[in-house]
Structure formats: structure tokens, C-alpha cells
C-alpha positions as CSV (number, residue, x, y, z in Angstrom):
1,X,153.7,-87.3,-65.4
2,X,154.1,-85.5,-62.0
3,X,157.3,-86.6,-60.0
4,X,156.5,-88.5,-56.7
5,X,156.6,-85.3,-54.5
6,X,153.9,-83.4,-56.8
7,X,151.2,-86.3,-55.6
8,X,148.1,-84.8,-53.4
9,X,147.9,-87.6,-51.4
10,X,145.8,-86.9,-48.2
11,X,146.0,-87.7,-44.7
12,X,142.2,-88.6,-44.2
13,X,142.0,-91.6,-46.8
14,X,143.9,-95.1,-46.8
15,X,145.4,-96.5,-49.3
16,X,145.2,-99.7,-50.8
17,X,148.1,-101.4,-53.2
18,X,146.1,-101.3,-56.6
19,X,146.1,-97.6,-55.9
20,X,142.4,-96.7,-54.7
21,X,141.4,-94.8,-51.6
22,X,139.1,-95.1,-49.2
23,X,137.2,-92.5,-47.1
24,X,135.0,-93.8,-43.7
25,X,131.6,-91.9,-43.9
26,X,129.0,-92.7,-40.7
27,X,129.7,-96.7,-40.8
28,X,130.1,-96.4,-44.8
29,X,133.2,-95.4,-46.9
30,X,133.5,-93.8,-50.3
31,X,136.6,-95.5,-52.5
32,X,138.0,-93.7,-55.7
33,X,141.4,-93.7,-57.2
34,X,144.8,-92.1,-55.9
35,X,146.5,-89.4,-57.4
36,X,149.1,-91.2,-58.7
37,X,146.2,-93.9,-60.3
38,X,145.0,-90.9,-62.4
39,X,148.0,-89.1,-63.3
40,X,149.5,-92.4,-64.2
41,X,146.6,-93.6,-66.3
42,X,146.5,-89.8,-68.3
43,X,143.2,-88.3,-69.4
44,X,139.9,-90.6,-68.5
45,X,137.8,-91.0,-71.5
46,X,135.2,-93.2,-69.9
47,X,134.7,-95.0,-66.7
48,X,132.6,-98.4,-65.8
49,X,131.2,-98.8,-62.7
50,X,128.7,-101.6,-60.6
51,X,125.5,-101.5,-59.7
52,X,124.1,-99.9,-56.6
53,X,122.9,-103.5,-54.3
54,X,126.1,-105.2,-56.4
55,X,128.0,-107.0,-53.7
56,X,132.1,-107.6,-53.9
57,X,135.0,-109.7,-51.9
58,X,138.1,-107.3,-51.4
59,X,140.2,-107.8,-54.2
60,X,137.6,-108.5,-57.0
61,X,137.4,-106.6,-59.9
62,X,134.3,-103.6,-60.1
63,X,135.2,-101.5,-63.0
64,X,137.1,-100.2,-65.2
65,X,139.0,-96.4,-66.0
66,X,139.7,-96.2,-69.8
67,X,141.6,-93.6,-71.1
68,X,144.0,-92.0,-74.0
69,X,146.9,-94.3,-72.9
70,X,145.5,-97.5,-71.8
71,X,142.5,-99.5,-69.5
72,X,143.0,-99.7,-65.8
73,X,141.2,-102.3,-63.8
74,X,139.5,-101.2,-60.8
75,X,140.1,-103.8,-57.4
76,X,137.1,-103.4,-54.5
77,X,139.8,-102.6,-51.6
78,X,137.2,-104.3,-48.8
79,X,134.1,-106.6,-48.9
80,X,131.0,-105.2,-48.9
81,X,127.8,-104.0,-50.7
82,X,128.2,-101.0,-52.8
83,X,125.2,-98.9,-51.8
84,X,126.0,-95.5,-54.2
85,X,127.4,-95.2,-57.5
86,X,129.1,-91.6,-58.8
87,X,126.7,-91.3,-62.1
88,X,128.3,-87.4,-62.3
89,X,131.1,-89.9,-63.8
90,X,129.3,-91.1,-66.7
91,X,128.5,-87.9,-68.2
92,X,132.3,-86.2,-66.8
93,X,134.7,-89.2,-66.5
94,X,137.6,-86.6,-66.3
95,X,136.2,-85.3,-62.6
96,X,138.8,-88.5,-61.7
97,X,141.5,-86.6,-62.9
98,X,140.6,-83.3,-61.8
99,X,139.5,-84.1,-58.2
100,X,140.2,-87.6,-57.5
101,X,139.3,-87.3,-54.1
102,X,136.4,-85.0,-54.3
103,X,133.8,-85.1,-56.9
104,X,135.8,-87.9,-58.7
105,X,135.3,-90.6,-56.4
106,X,134.2,-94.1,-57.4
107,X,131.3,-95.6,-55.5
108,X,129.8,-96.0,-51.7
109,X,130.1,-99.2,-49.9
110,X,129.3,-100.6,-46.6
111,X,131.5,-102.6,-45.8
112,X,131.4,-105.9,-44.3
113,X,134.3,-105.4,-41.6
114,X,134.3,-101.7,-41.3
115,X,137.6,-102.2,-39.4
116,X,139.5,-103.6,-42.4
117,X,139.4,-99.8,-43.1
118,X,142.5,-99.5,-40.4
119,X,144.4,-102.4,-41.6
120,X,144.8,-100.5,-45.1
121,X,147.9,-98.2,-45.7
122,X,148.1,-94.9,-44.2
123,X,149.6,-92.0,-46.5
124,X,153.3,-92.2,-45.3
125,X,152.8,-96.0,-45.9
126,X,151.3,-95.7,-49.4
127,X,154.5,-93.4,-50.1
128,X,156.5,-95.5,-49.4
129,X,155.4,-98.3,-51.5
130,X,155.2,-95.5,-54.5
131,X,158.5,-94.8,-53.7
132,X,160.1,-98.2,-54.0
133,X,158.0,-99.0,-57.4
134,X,160.0,-96.5,-58.8
């Protein structure tokens, strides 16, 4: 497992306490899991994601990541409607491990409240939370 200092934590995304990240994109947001989350799970072997058009409340479970070590639940960081799902993960779930902020994204969402992204943790706040967990 990586040391906290080895984690990739981009400044251009916001972070949730459950280790999901959110990146704003023209009124919508892309959502994935942080480098910390994928590292803790280990090699991801299966991804279960919602369908396009599904609607979620913030904090609601929206899928799972299964690895050789464990099953990790995914929690929706914002309320809204799923507008796209990363179908590439169905055939290649390891993309989450290799590129969690790029090709390993999970879903795209049209948030009920786009301003809610600003209330999420920035890189420094998320890093501080991780350091307090260890």
C-alpha cells in the first residue's frame, strides 16, 4: 500500500469523506474514486454501476468495486441524475487502479445543485482527513 505522501491527489477535483472525487464539466460532474480508495481496495476485479437515468440522493449507495481483498461500496457525493456510465470498466475494471482520475472514472451526473461541489473537500482538506485517519 502507498504511503500518504505517495498518493496522487489532483487539485482540480473535490473530494468526499467516502473517498469519491468530483470534477465539474459544463454543468455536469464526473465522479470516481480517489487514489487512496483504489489503493486500499487493491486489484479491482469487478465494477457494479448504476444505469443512465438513475436518480440518487447525496450519500446513497450507487454501486460497488470488488477486488481481490474486499468489496467497497460507492456512495453518491451529490444528489442528481446519472447521465453517463463508464462502460469500459465492465470489460476492464483495472482502469480504476491504473488511472482513477482519468479513464477509471465511474459515472457522470447532472447534479441537483451544482454549487454543492464547492462545499466538498479540496485537496488540502482531504489530505488532512487522510492523515488524521492513520
